[in-house]
N, C-alpha and C positions, 0 to 999 in steps of 0.2 A: 713518259709518253701516256698516250690517251686510254686510261683504265676503262672508262666508257664506251670505247669503241671496241666492238665483238672482234673485227678483224686483227686489230694490233693486240688486243689482249690474248688472243688465240695463238698468235706468232710468238708473243713472248712467254707465255706457258710453255712452250717447247724448249726454251733455252734454259740451261742450269744457271742458278744465281751465282754473280761474281761478276768479274770482268770478261768481255765478251769483244773479239775484233770486228770492228764496224769498217768498212770501206766506203768512203764517199768520192764519186766522180762527178768531176765538174767541167762543162764546156765554157771556155772563156770568151770574151768578145771577139778576140782573133781566131775562134775556130779551134785552137787547140784544147786537148783534153788533158786535164790533170786529175790523177787520183792520188788520194791519201788514206792509209789504214791506221786506226788508233784504237785505244781500248775505251769501251764503254761499260757502265756499271749496270748490271740486270739487278734491280732491288724490287722489293714488295710493291703492288698497286699503290699503296699509301704514301709513296714518295713519288708518285708520278706527278708532273706540273699540272697547276691548279687549271693551267688554260692552255692545253696542247697545241703545238705549233711546229711549222717547218725550224723556224728559228726562234728561241725563246730565251729571255733574260728574266730572273727572277730573284729578288729578294725576300725578305722575311719581315712577319710581324708575330710578336708573342701575345697571341691572343687569347688564350686558353684562360679558364677562370683564374687559374691560381696567378696568372702574371697579371692579371689586371689590377692597377693602382687607382683605387677611388680618391675622388677629388675631397679634401677636405675644407674646401670653401666654394663658394659659388666663382665661377668665371663669367664677367658679363659679357654681352655683345659689345666689341670695342676693347675688350681687355687684354692684356699682355701678362699680367703677373698670376701664375697659376700654383696653387697650394696643393701637395698632394698627401694623403694620409701617410704613404710612404712612397718614396722613390727608389726603391731597392733593386728595380731592373733597368734603371737608366745611366749606370755607370759604362762608361766609353760607349755611350750611344749619342749621337746628333741631332736624332728625329724623334718624335714621338705622335701617336694618333691619338686624337680625343673623339670619345663616342659616347651616345647616351642611350638608353635604352629606349624601347618603342612603349605606347599607350602611356605616357607619363600626363600630367597636367599640362606642359608645353604642348604636347601632340594633340590633346583635346582642343585647344584653341585653334587648331587646324584642321580638326574635325574629319581626318583621314583615316580610314580603316585599314591602315596596312599590315599585312598579314607576314610579311617577311623581310629582310633588307634592312634599311637603315634611314632615318630622317635627318638626323645629325651624326656627321662621323666626319674628320676633318684633320690632315696631315699638318705639323707645324715643324719646321726645324728648332732645335733649342740654341737659343742665343747666350743664355747664362744658364746657371745651375748652383745653387748653395743648399746641400741638404735635400729636403722636400721641396723647396721652392724654385719654382723654373720660371724664367723670362723666355715668353716666346718670341719669335723673330717678326710676327706681325700680328695686330689685332685679329681677335675672335669676330668671325661674322654671324655666327648664332651663339646664343648664351648654352651653359651647360651647368646644371645645378648640382651642389652636392647631395640634396635629400633626394634626388630622383635617382641616384644611382649611377650618376655619369662618370666615367674611368678615363685613366690614360694607359695605352698600351707602347711598349718598345718597338721601334720601328727601325728595322736595319735594313734599307733599301739597297738595292743595287745600284751602282752608281756610274755617272759619266760613260756608259756604255752606248754606242751608236751604231746604226744601221744605214750604210750609203752606198749609192751609186750601184745598184743592181736591180734586176727584174727576176720576179718570182711568179712563177707560172704553174699552176696544180691542172694536169692533165688527165683526163681519162676516167673511167666509169668508177676506178678504185677510190676517186677521191669521194663518192658518195658514200663509201662507208666509213673512211678515215674522219671525214669532218673536222679536219685540220685548220686553225688560223694559218695564215701565212706567215706572219711574225706578231710576238707579244712581249709587252713589258709589264711586268707584274711586281708589285711591291718595289716601284723605282722612282730614282730621283735625279733630275739632272741627265737625263738620258734623251737622245733624240734619234727619229728615223727620217733622212733625208735623200731627196732624189731616188725614190724608190718607183718602180713600177710593178703592181702587183695585177697579174692577169688569172680571173676566176678563182677567187680564194675558196677555201673550203667553208669557211663560216666568215669571221671577221678579216679582213686583209692585213690591218695592223691594228692590234689591240694595245691600248694605255688602261689598266686597271690597278686601283690602290696606287697613284703616282702625284709625284709633287714637283713643279718645275721641268718638266718634259715637253719637247719639240717634235712636232710632225709637219714636215715642209716639202714644198717643193717637189710633189708626188702625184701619180696619177693611178688611180684605182679602177680597175676594169670589171666590174660585175663579180657575182660569186655563184657558187653552186646551188645554194640554198636560199636565194633573197626571199622566199613566200614563207618559211616556215622556222627558219633560225634566225641567228643574230648578225647580219650582214649588215654591218654598222660601220661609220667612220667618224670616230670622235672620241670623245674620255668618259671614263667611268670611275667614280670614287676619285676624281681630279681635282686638284688644288693648284692654282696658279699656272695652268698649263696652256700653250699656245700651238693651233693649228693654221697656218697660212700657205696660201700658192698651192692648193690642193685641187684637183679635179677628178670627179668620181662619176662613175657610170651604173646605173642599174642597180644599186644597191637599196636595201628596203628603207634606213633612215641614214639619211647623211645631210646636213651634219648632226651629229649627235651628241647630247649632255646627258648622263645616265648616272643615277645614284650620288646624290651630295654633291656635286660638283660645283665648285665656287671659283671666283676669279680668272676662270678659265677665257681664252679669249679666241674665237675662230673667225677669220677674216681673209679677204681678198682671193676668195676661192669660188669655185665653179662646180655646180651639184646637177646632174643630168637624172631625172626620172627618179627623185627621191624627195622627201621632205624634211625640214629642220626640225628636231624634236628635243623639247625638253622633256624627259622621257619619264623620269621617275625619281622619287627620293630627296625631293625637296633641293633642288638645283638653286642656287641663288648668286647673284650680283657676278653674272656672265655678261659676255658683250660678243654679238656677231654685227660685223661689220663689212662692207665692201664684200658682201656673197651675192652670188648670181644662183638663184634657184629655177631652172629653165623650164622645169615641168614636174610634175607630182602625179604621173600615171599610176594606177592601182596594179598595173603588170607585176610589179616587185613587191607589193604589199604596202606600199606608201598609204598615208591614210588620206591623202587628197588635199590638205591644208598645207599652205607654204609654211607656216610656223605653228607649232603644235605643243601646247603642255597639257599634260595628263590630267583627266579630270580627278577632282577632289574625291570623289567617292569609289576611285578604283583600288580595290584591296590587293592587288598584284603589284601595283607600282608606285601608290602615293602620289599626291600631287609635287608639283614644282613650287617654286618659293618666289621671293619679292626681288626687285631691283634688279632683272635683268634687262637688258639691253638690245633694240635691235636699230642699227643705225646706218644709214646710207647704202640699203642693200636694194637689190632688182629681184623679184619674186613674181614667177607665174603659176599659179594653181587652179586646179580643178575645182575645188571648193573655195570657202573663203580663206582670206589671205592670213589671218591670226585666230587661232581658237585657243584661248584661255580659260583652262579646264577648270580652275579653281585655284585660290590662295595665291594668285597673281597680283600682288599689289605693289604700288610704287613702281611699276616697270615705265621704261621709256622707249616708246615706238615712234622714232623720227627721223625725217629725212629720206625715206624710203618709198621706192616705186612698186606698188603692187596692182597686179593683174588677178582679180578673182573670177573665175568661169561661173559660178554659181553661189548663191549665199550672201549673207552682208560681208563688209569689209573685215569686222571683228565681232566675235562670238564672245562673251564674257558669262561665266558661269559663277559659282559661289565665291564670294570673299574677292571680288576682283576691284578694288577701289583704289584710288589716290593715284591712277596711272596718267602719263601725259602722253598724249597723240598728238603730235606738232610737225608741221611741215612737209607732210606725206602727199603723195598722189595716190588716189585711189581709183582704178578701174574696175568697175562693177558691172561683169556681162550680164547678170542675171537681173530681169525687170524688176522695177520697184522695191529694191533693197535697201535697207539704211546702212550708212557707215558702222556702226557700232549696234549690235544686237545685247539686249540686257536681260538676264533670266531673275534676278534676285534684287530686292527692296533695296538691301543694304550695301548694294555697290555703288557707294557715294563718293564724291571728290574727284571724279575724273574729269579731266581737262583735254578741251579740243582746241587747239589753234592753229591758223594759217594752213589748214589741209585744203585740198582741191579732190572733189570727188565726181568722177564722169560716170554718170549712168546712174547714179543712186537718186531715190526718191526723198530722204530725209536723212538728217545727223544722226539722229537716235531712233530705236525701235526697240519694242518689248516692254518689259517693266519700268515703269517709270521711277526714275531715282534722281536725287540732285547732282548736277553736273555744271561745269563751266565752259564757256564757248566763245571764242572769238576770232574772227577773221577766216573764217570756212567758206568755202564756195561750193555749191552744188550746181553741176553743169550738164548739158544734155551729154548723151554717151559719144554723139559724133563730135564734141566739140573739140578745137585745137588745145591740146593739153600744155597749160604753162610749164616753166622751168620747175624743177624740183632738186635745188641744189643745196648740198650740205655746207656748213660755214669751215668745216675743214675736211678733207677726204676721209682721215683716219682718227678716231679718237686714241686710238691706242699709241700711235706713233706721236701726236701732239702731246698726250701724256709723258711718254719718255722725253721728249724733247724738253718740256718743261721742267720735269724733274731734273734735267741735266744742266737747266741754266740756258738751253737754246731759245732762239727767238723764232 
């Protein structure tokens, strides 16, 4: 349980170490009460879960310095063959995590002064292994270099666990002391939360952290006790190839959220009230937002006011997000600009989405935001005299604009001049009739799945 919470820590301190009876009473959907008493183990604070929650699933990563396995050769982006100096920790292990230290030559290219956390950390399933040679189940999305001190760690996730078909509500002033998540999946693989309603979570409604191939679907999240000061989020952190779909959230700080090195994650077909979409920290890349509706970005719950926000490159607490993220066939209403590209956001695809910005330009681009494609979108800009794209740096070259319609904007490009390409864009008065903004297919995610399976 929560070693950081004085209320819980004080209560546990009164209990002797060892087994202790715990009685759990539940009122079911039929109104009947059920109670069961079982033994739980009182242990030292060092053994409490890393993400204290009402319901908690947790596996393990062997991440201590003595357990790290250095790379014997570089693993390039797109590579699947991993050579380790020693694979001693991988016996009977189906997964591993690759990590790289901060402040290497690679990080200098990003020019991000991150003081903690990680910029490169990814989970993999082991497809095959022979000695110190490992075949990964899919290509690496970022490079890992032997000379910089990149290493692998043995990952033993909790697997095939599910939370389904229930409502969790945290009531009363006591929750302000406990600060508990409603549910958590930590160091997990192939797990899911489905058909859940969470009312007033302590912090996260459902937290997925250090996870691979997990699913969060068909659920409703209704607020949190601490949206202004803590992590009332809905999404993934340190997530690899995870899926969120058919969610509806209310009054959270950041939802939907991708946090700390997320890659290959899909957030789709969901509705978010009074929060913003965030690529929040740690070089998140190659993720997809599609068929999402952002209803409002009010500051009442500490959203930043933009519909889609990627953390600035000079944020030392979070670090920037990375390249090749996709916003596809969404609808978003925001208090400020529709998209804030804080830096290192290259080769993004912002396509076939309907944006309404309450103030500011449609898109703000800061350092190293180049080679992005902005195509087929409809932007409504309520602020008078705003451009579709406001640029801050000379080297933000190669951005391409095609087939966009801007209602209320005065120009396509604003700010610092840089080379870009454009074709077929329309600038119309604010009160003009909006033309159709229709994506070629409703869902890239489903289209890709059908294509791989041979469907038409």
